[in-house]
N, C-alpha and C positions, 0 to 999 in steps of 0.2 A: 504494500500500500504506500502511495506517495506521501511524503511528509508535507508539512504546511508550506514550506518555501518552494517545493517542487510544484505544488498545485498552483500557487500564485504565479510562478514563472510561466507555467503552461498557459494560464489565462492571458497573461500579458503578451505572450508571443503570438497569439492568434487574433489579437484585436485589430490587426491591419485590415481584416476583411470587412469590418463594420457591420457584421451580420446581426440583425435583430434576434435571430434564433440563438446565436451564440451568447448574446447578452442574457437572454432568458434562461438558458441552460446554466450559465454561470451563477445566476441568482438562485436557481434551484439547488445548485451545489452548496451555496451559502446557507440556504434554508435547512438543508440536510445536516450540514455541520452544526448549525445552531441547535437543531433537535438532539444532536449527540452531546450537546453541552460544550461544543467548541466555539464559544461566542466570540472570542478574539479573532479566530480564523474567519468566521462568518463575516465579521465586521470588516476585516481587511479585504475580503473578496468584494463586498459591496462597494467599498471605496474605489477599488480598481475599476469596477464596472462603471460607476458614476464618472470617474475621471476620463475613461476611454470614450464614453458617450459624449461628454462635453467636448473632448478634443476632436472626435471624428465628425460631429454634427455641428459644432459651434463655429468652426472656421468656414469662411466663404470660399467656394471653389472658384478659381480664376477661369473665366470663360476663354476659349480659344479665339484667336483673332477673327476667324471667319464668322463667329456668332456675335461679335460685339455690335451693338446697335440694333440687334435683332432679338436678343434674349436679355432680359433684365433680371439680375440675381440679387436676392435680398434675404435677410433673416427676420421675418416678421415677429413682432412682440404683441400681437393682438390676443388678449385673453379670451377665454371661452365666454365670459360675460358680455363681450362686445357682439356676440352672435345671438340675435333674438329671432327665433323661428317658432312656428306652431309645433305642438308636441309631436305630431307624426313625422314632421321633417327633422326635428331634433333627434328623435329616436333613430332615424336612418343615418344621421350624422354620427351618432354615438356608435352605431354598428360598424361604420367604416373604421373608426378608431380602434374598436375592440378587435376586429378582424386583422387589422395591421399588426397590432401588438401581440396577437396570438396566432400569427400566420403559421408558425412552425407546427402547431397542433393540427391545422387544416391540411398542411402538406403531407403529414403522416398518412392521411386518408385520401391522398390524391386530389385535394381541393385547394383552391387559391382564394386569397383575400380579395375583396372588392378594391380595385385599383384603377379602373377606367370609368370615369364618371362624366356625365353630361348634366349641366345645370342650366335650366331654362326658366326665364322669367323677365319681367320688365326691368328697365334700368334702375339701379339703386335699391334693389330688393334683397341684397345680401349674398349674391353669387360670388363676387370677388372676395368679400369678407370671409366667406366659408373657406376658401382656399387659404387665406392668410391665417385663420384660426387653426385650420388643420395642420399647416406647416408648424405653427407654434406648439401645438399640442404634441405633435410627433417629433419635435426637435429636428425638423428637416429644412433644408434650404428651399426657398420658393423661386422657381425660374418661370418668369412670365414671358411668353412668346408674343411679340408684337405682330399680330396677324395682319394689320393694315400695312405695315412696313414690309412684311414678307411678300405681300402681293404687289405693292406698287414699286418698291425699290428693287426687288429681285425677280421681276417678271421675266420669264424665260429660263430662270434657274431655281425656281421655287421648290421644285421636287428635290433637287440636289441639296438645298438648304434644309428641307425637312429631314432628309436622310441623315445629315450631320447632327441635327437635334436629337433624333432617335438613337443614333450611335452614342452621343454624349450622355444620354440618360441611362444607358446601360452601365457606363463607367462611374456615373455620379448620381447616386440615389437621392431623390428629392421629390418635391411636388412640381409638376410641370403644367402650367396654366396656359391654355390656348384661348385667350380672351377674344370675344366677339368672333367666334368661330365661323359664323355665317359668311364671313369674307371669302372663305374658300369652300364652305360646306353646302353650297346651293345644289339644287337638283341638276343632275348631269343631263337631263333630257330637255332643259329649258332652251327655247329657240334662240334667245338673245345671249346665251352663254358662249364664251369663246373657248376654242379648243384647248388652250393652255390651262384654263381653270378646270376643265374636265379631267385633264391629265393630272393636275395637282391633287384633286379630290381622290382620284383613283389611287394615286401614290399614297396619300394619307391613309386610305382604307387598308391598303396593303401593309403599311408600316404598323398601324395600330393592331391589326390582326396578328402579325408575326411578333409583336413586342412581348418579350417574356422577362423584362427587367423587374427590379424590385421597386421601381419608381411608381408614383401615383400620377396618372394623367387626368387632367380636368379640362373640359371644354365648356365654354359658356356661350349662350346666345340669347338675344332678345326676340328673335324671329324664328321660332321652330318651324313655321310653315314653309320657310325657304329652304330648309335642310333636306338633303337627299335621304330618302327613307332607309337606304342601306346603312346609314351611319348608326342608327339606333341599336341595331342588333350587335354592334361591335362593343357596346358599353355594358359594364356590369351593373350599373345603376343609372337611372335617369331621374333627377330631382326637379320638381316644379316649384318655382317661387312666385309668390303673389305679394300685393301690398299688405302691410301689417294690419291685423284686426285690432279691435279695441284693447284686448288684453296685451297684445304685443306692443301697441303704441304706448301704453302706459308704462310697461316694463322698460321700453327703450328710453323714454324720457327720464325715468328714474335712474337708469344705469348711467346715462350721459350726464345728467344734471347733478346727481348726488346731493350734497348738502346745500347746493345753491337754490333748491326749491324751498319756498316759504312753508312754514308749518301748516298753514291753512290754505293749501293750494286748491284752486277751483278746477277740479278735474273735468267736470261734465262738459263745459264749453270747449275746453282744449281737446278732449277726446273727439267731440263732435266735429270741430273745425279741422282736425288733422286727418280726417278719413281719406282724403284724396292724395296724401303724401306718401312717398316711399320711405324706406328705412334711412337712406342717406340724407334725404331732405329733412326729415325729422331731426336727425342727429345734427345737421348743420344749423337748423333753427335753434336748437338747444345751445349749441356752442356760441351762436350769435347773442343769445340771451345772457349767457355767462359773461361774455366780453362786455356787454352793455352794463351789467351789474358791476363788474370790476372797474370800468372806466367812470362809473357813477359813484365810486367809492362805497359800494355796497357789497355785502357778502351773500345776498339772496336776490331772487327775482320772483315776481308773482305771475299769475296766469295771463294778465293783460300784456305784460312784456313779451311773453312767449307767443301769444296770439298776434302781436304786432310783427314779430319776426316771421311768422308763417305768412302774414299778409305781404311782407316784403318779398318773400320768395315767390309768392303767387304772381305779383306784379312783374318780377324779373322773368318768370317763366312765360308770361303772356307776351312780353317784349321780344323774347328770343324766338317765338314761334310765328311772329308776324312776317 
């Protein structure tokens, strides 16, 4: 039987792989040793695991030259509380996290965790925030693919750029967000579609079908009716987002505003007036109200101030759509 130093050296020597399964097994060893009364050894193993996780996932990966300006890399710090979703959607979000963390159990039985996701819904309803919170929860780097730039700047070599992205995600585990995916995901049969875009979509379908990396792929769209039907069956999960309901609006306002809300906040009018707003619009209105309070040398704001901020956003919206 290996002694304590040998066990610790063995764990250290294999952390280069960054495998979530290896982390989990190492923690299982620690739990076993703790049950045997070897608390010091168990604690040492846990420290090694925590240190390796921080090192392997905490550092940003340098993008290759050919992907600069096309893929944006970041380490989000969005907490789970910043994601306000209805219970059914939150349950599915939690399932994605659970399956990722326990993927080794699934692989034993020939199954795989959900890792190819399509998020559908109006602008500002939490699709991008979902990707950011997921990256934060799983301690993974978030790579956002700029789909509009992929199409306009690299027209004629888009498929080649997509191949480089999928090759990169094999070597660098992370969350890969293809935002506003309808830029390339339109129906291949549309008469006004150009041949290049049909080839790009076909290439993407092939890449995502053959991808067996450990990375999580997320595509988002505001216009599902424009998407090729062949896309949907390539994804493990399709999540539909909507404007927040009354409960979600109140939760979102409370989460963003915190202690800046007055003790006797008039919720009824605010909940009623905010019905037409998205998650991001409500969040921005709350932040505007907070800034108003700070610049007015106050530490709170009431419902009238927040309603005024909603009105400002409505006027801005009307001007932008003229």
